[in-house]
C-alpha positions as CSV (number, residue, x, y, z in Angstrom):
1,X,-157.4,-78.4,0.6
2,X,-155.1,-79.4,-2.2
3,X,-151.7,-80.7,-1.3
4,X,-148.8,-78.4,-2.1
5,X,-146.5,-79.6,-4.9
6,X,-142.7,-79.7,-4.5
7,X,-140.3,-80.2,-7.4
8,X,-137.2,-82.0,-6.3
9,X,-134.3,-81.5,-8.6
10,X,-131.4,-83.9,-7.8
11,X,-129.5,-86.4,-9.9
12,X,-128.7,-88.6,-6.9
13,X,-131.5,-91.2,-7.0
14,X,-131.1,-92.3,-3.4
15,X,-131.4,-88.7,-2.2
16,X,-134.4,-88.1,-4.4
17,X,-136.2,-91.2,-3.0
18,X,-135.4,-90.2,0.6
19,X,-136.8,-86.7,0.0
20,X,-139.9,-88.1,-1.6
21,X,-140.7,-90.3,1.4
22,X,-140.1,-87.4,3.8
23,X,-142.1,-84.9,1.8
24,X,-145.0,-87.3,1.2
25,X,-145.1,-88.1,4.9
26,X,-145.5,-84.4,5.6
27,X,-148.4,-84.1,3.2
28,X,-146.8,-82.8,0.0
29,X,-147.1,-84.0,-3.6
30,X,-143.7,-84.6,-5.2
31,X,-142.4,-84.4,-8.7
32,X,-138.8,-84.9,-9.9
33,X,-136.2,-83.8,-12.3
34,X,-132.7,-85.1,-12.5
35,X,-131.1,-82.4,-14.7
36,X,-131.3,-78.7,-15.7
37,X,-133.4,-79.2,-18.8
38,X,-135.9,-81.4,-17.0
39,X,-136.1,-79.0,-14.1
40,X,-137.0,-76.0,-16.3
41,X,-139.5,-78.1,-18.3
42,X,-141.2,-79.7,-15.3
43,X,-141.4,-76.4,-13.4
44,X,-143.2,-74.8,-16.4
45,X,-145.5,-77.9,-16.9
46,X,-146.3,-78.7,-13.2
47,X,-146.3,-75.2,-11.7
48,X,-144.9,-76.5,-8.3
49,X,-145.4,-74.5,-5.1
50,X,-141.7,-74.8,-4.2
51,X,-138.5,-76.2,-5.7
52,X,-135.8,-78.1,-3.9
53,X,-132.7,-77.6,-6.1
54,X,-129.3,-79.2,-6.0
55,X,-126.4,-77.2,-7.4
56,X,-124.4,-80.0,-9.1
57,X,-126.9,-81.4,-11.6
58,X,-126.2,-82.2,-15.3
59,X,-127.1,-79.7,-18.0
60,X,-125.8,-76.4,-16.5
61,X,-126.3,-76.7,-12.8
62,X,-128.7,-75.4,-10.2
63,X,-127.6,-71.8,-10.4
64,X,-128.4,-71.7,-14.1
65,X,-131.8,-73.3,-13.5
66,X,-132.5,-70.7,-10.7
67,X,-131.5,-67.8,-13.0
68,X,-133.8,-69.1,-15.8
69,X,-136.7,-69.8,-13.5
70,X,-136.5,-66.3,-11.9
71,X,-136.3,-64.7,-15.4
72,X,-139.5,-66.5,-16.6
73,X,-142.9,-64.8,-16.0
74,X,-144.4,-68.3,-15.5
75,X,-142.0,-69.4,-12.8
76,X,-140.4,-66.3,-11.2
77,X,-142.5,-66.4,-8.1
78,X,-141.8,-70.1,-7.2
79,X,-139.7,-70.3,-4.0
80,X,-136.4,-72.1,-4.5
81,X,-134.5,-73.8,-1.7
82,X,-131.0,-75.0,-2.6
83,X,-130.3,-78.4,-1.0
84,X,-126.7,-79.2,-1.8
85,X,-123.4,-80.6,-0.7
86,X,-121.6,-77.6,-2.0
87,X,-120.4,-75.2,0.7
88,X,-119.9,-71.5,-0.1
89,X,-122.7,-70.9,-2.6
90,X,-125.0,-69.2,-0.1
91,X,-124.3,-65.6,-1.3
92,X,-124.9,-66.5,-4.9
93,X,-128.0,-68.4,-4.1
94,X,-129.6,-65.6,-2.1
95,X,-128.6,-63.1,-4.8
96,X,-130.7,-65.2,-7.2
97,X,-133.6,-64.9,-4.8
98,X,-133.4,-68.3,-3.0
99,X,-135.7,-68.9,0.0
100,X,-133.1,-71.1,1.7
101,X,-129.8,-72.9,1.4
102,X,-129.4,-76.2,3.2
103,X,-126.3,-78.3,3.3
104,X,-126.4,-82.1,2.7
105,X,-126.5,-84.1,4.8
106,X,-129.4,-82.1,6.1
107,X,-131.3,-82.2,9.3
108,X,-134.9,-83.2,8.5
109,X,-136.4,-80.7,11.0
110,X,-134.4,-77.8,9.4
111,X,-135.5,-78.9,5.9
112,X,-139.2,-79.1,6.8
113,X,-139.1,-75.8,8.7
114,X,-137.4,-74.0,5.8
115,X,-140.0,-75.5,3.4
116,X,-142.8,-74.4,5.6
117,X,-141.5,-70.9,6.0
118,X,-140.8,-70.5,2.3
119,X,-144.4,-71.6,1.4
120,X,-145.9,-69.3,4.1
121,X,-144.0,-66.3,2.7
122,X,-145.0,-67.3,-0.8
123,X,-148.7,-67.5,0.2
124,X,-148.5,-64.1,1.9
125,X,-146.9,-62.5,-1.2
126,X,-149.6,-64.1,-3.4
127,X,-152.3,-62.7,-1.2
128,X,-150.7,-59.2,-1.4
129,X,-150.6,-59.5,-5.2
130,X,-154.2,-60.5,-5.4
131,X,-155.2,-57.5,-3.2
132,X,-153.1,-55.1,-5.3
133,X,-154.6,-56.3,-8.6
134,X,-158.1,-56.3,-7.4
135,X,-157.8,-53.1,-5.4
136,X,-159.0,-54.7,-2.2
137,X,-157.5,-53.0,0.8
138,X,-155.8,-55.2,3.4
């Protein structure tokens, strides 16, 4: 089975490195972006299974990235989990279709559980879409 790919979008190098170690230890492939432009470009090029997105990143910020990704046919189905030090953005994040909102510093177990749940939900939705398109009954 292919490892699922997670795009980490964070301009804090230490945070990104720590996430990479944790995600790889849990069997995920990891790609990075450090600003809004890179995030959108890499999401389109790499087609990740999930995106961990900080709010305060250069080039427009995480909310702008989420809006653009959700508006694009190529990326609108990718689950996004906001991983941020900014309190009070939960309502906006969920209105944008976020699969989670985790505050830094985060609890590793909470992060991994949120990732697992978001990927499971995404797989179920993908299966439903395939059945709908092919006309196969569930």
